[in-house]
N, C-alpha and C positions, 0 to 999 in steps of 0.2 A: 585383197591387197593389190594396190596399183603397181604399175611398172617401176616407178621411181622408188617406192617403198621396198619393192623386191630387190632392186639394185643395191639399196642401202644395206639390206639384210645380208645379201649374198656376196657383194663385192666391196662392202664398207664405204660406198659412196653412192649418192643419188645423182651424180653428174654423169650423164650418158657418155660424154667425151672421155671422162676419166675411166669409165668402165672399159672402153675400147682402147685406152692408152694413147689417145691423140689429143691435140689441142683444139680449141673451139674453131679456129680458122682453118682446120684441116680440109684438104681437097677431097673429092669423092673417092679417088683412088687411095688416098691415105686412110680414110675411114674404112674402106674395104679391107685394106691391108691390116689395119689394127684389129678388125674383127677376126681376120684369119689367125693372127698370132694368138689372141686370147682364146679363141675357140679351140685351138689345139691343146690348150692347157686344161680345159674343162670338158672336152668331148667325153661322153660316157664310156666309149671304148678305150680311151686312153687314161682314164682316171677311175679304175674299178674300185679303188679303196675309198672313194668319195661318194657317200650316200646321196649327196646333193648335186652330183655331177649333171644328171639329166635336167634338173630344174635350172641349174646355172646355165646350161647350154641353151635352154629354151628362152630364158630371160635375156641372155646375151644376143640371141637372134632377134628378139624384139627391139632391143636397144639399137642394133644395127639397122633394123627396118625403119625405125623412126628417123635416124640420121641420114639414111639413104634416100628418103623421100623428100623432095625439095620443099613441098608445102608443109609437111609435118615438122621438118627441121626448122623452118622459118618461125613457126608457132612456138616451138620449144625454145629457140634462141631468144625470142621476144618476150615470152610469158613464163617460160620455165615449166610448161605443162605438156602432157601428151594426150592425144585423143584415144582413150581406152576403148572406145567403141569402133575404132577403125578396123576394116577388114585386114589390114596389115598385121594387127596384133591378135588375130583370130586364135583363140585357145586351142582349136583343133588342127591348126596348121602343122604340117609335117616338117619340122625344122631340119631334120637330118637330110631329107630330100632337097630342101632349099639350099642347104650348105653344100651338098654334092654338086648341085647345078652351078653354084658360084665358083667352086674350087675343084676342078677335075684332078684326077690322080696325077701326081708328079712323077717324073722319070729320074733316073740316076744322073743324067746329064744336067737336068734342072738343079739337082742338089749341088753338083760340083760347080756349076756356073754361078749359083747364088753365093756360095761360100767365098768365091774369089772376089766378087764385087762388094760383099757385105763387110768382110773383115777389114778393119782399118778405115772404114768409111765414116762420114759425119753421122750417118744414121746409127751406126754401132755406138759411137760415143754418146749420142743422145739417149739411146736405149739403156746404156750402162748407167748413166747419171740418173735416169728415171728409176731404175731398179735400186740403185744405191739409196735414193731418197725413200722409196717405198719400204725397203727392208732395213733402213736405218744402219747401213754399213755392215750388215752381217754377211761376211764373205762366203760362208757355207751356203746360204740361201741365194746369194748373188750368183755364185758359180753354178748352182743347180738351175737357175732360171735364165742365165745369160745365153743369148743366141750364138751359135758358131763357136762355142767354147768347150775345151777339154782342160784337164789339169795343166797341160803344157802351156795353156794360154793365161794361166793365173798371173804370172809376172807382168804380162802385157796389160791385163785388165787392171791390176793394181796401179800400174803406172798411169793409165788413163784417168783413173779415179783420183789419184794423188795430185795430178796436174789440175783437175777440176777443183780440188780442195784448195790448192795453192792459189788458184785464180779466183777463189771465193765464189765459185759458181754453185757449190754445194757446201753444206756445213761439215765440220770435222767430227764425225761421230766417233766416240771412243771405241765402239765395237770394231771399227776399222783401223784407227790409228794405234790402238793398244790391244790388238787381238791376242787372245790366249794362245800360247805356244802349243798347247795340247790340241786345240782345234785344228791348227795347221797340220800337225802330225797325223791326226785322224783323217783329214781330207786327203793327204798324200797317200796314206795307207789304203784308203778306199779306192783311189784312182789306180794304184798299182794292182790291186786285186781285180778290178774290172778289166784292166789291160791284159793281165795274165789270163783271165777267162776268155777274152776275145782271141788271144793268140792260140789257146788250146782248141777253141772252136774251129779256127782257121786250119790248124794242123789236122784235126780229126776229119774235116770235110775236104782236105786237099785243095784248098782254094788259093788263088792269087789275091793280091790286095783289093783289086776292083771287084772281083767275084765275091770276096769276103764281105765287102760292104753291102752288096745286094742281098746276100744270104742273111746277114745279120738284120737288115731292115725287115726282110720277110719274116724272120724268126720272131722279132720283137712285135711285129704286127699281130702275129698269132697268139703271142703270150698274153696272159691275163695278169701277170705279176706287175705290181706298181712300177718297179724300176724299169722294166723293159718298155712299158707303155710310155713312161716319162721320156725315155731316150728316143723312141721313135717320134714322139711329138716334137722333141727338140730338133731332130733331124729334119722333119718336114718343115717346121717353122723357120729353121736356120737357112735351109738351102733352096726352098722353092722359089720359082721365078716370081717377080712382082706381078700380081694379077692385074690385068687391064681394068680400067674403070668400067664398072657395070652400068647398065641402063638405069636411069633414074626411075624410081617407082612412081606410080600414079595412084592418086586416091580413087578408091572405088565407091 
């Protein structure tokens, strides 16, 4: 099965730009950033409950490799095909090592700095509108996937999406405009439970707020539970610094 067919099967689209969550005219740095965001959602260590995580991660790496290579991207843009025989798409390539070279480990300060510049930005608005369209207005899924968001951000997220609806930038999905009251209550209950567990962990470990964040990140990195891995993925994707544009690949 070719790369485009694999993308269709695993990501529900054969469009490499859509797989990375970017537009066709995206810059090299935007493509790199899109790859980083999506990779955190499908990384095998962060999605232990997904049996296809490893395959998704590998296919995602190939999609990025094509768009990161000037020549291959030009062929794909013009003809809609990829060179399956290219060394870039080598089946034996270690995509984990490749990913680590592209995205070194982030620091706590990186996390805090990115949160400040991301929240309320045009980028956040565009990300939320994209999620709204992909998830057809389902607030449960939107809040689980949205960057830099906790339950406290829900009113702000809803306001952003409602303004987009009013401006006719996105359709008015019934799942959003007429959300079941029970779903809202369940979301609130889940958030309160997670908040209580976090407070208890902080008290048990005798940590201040900053140390607590560090400890919780480390704890979630070690955990194999889906919830913890999802949260650490969110933290990394939300708060990491914008990676600098990488060197363009060369055909071998």
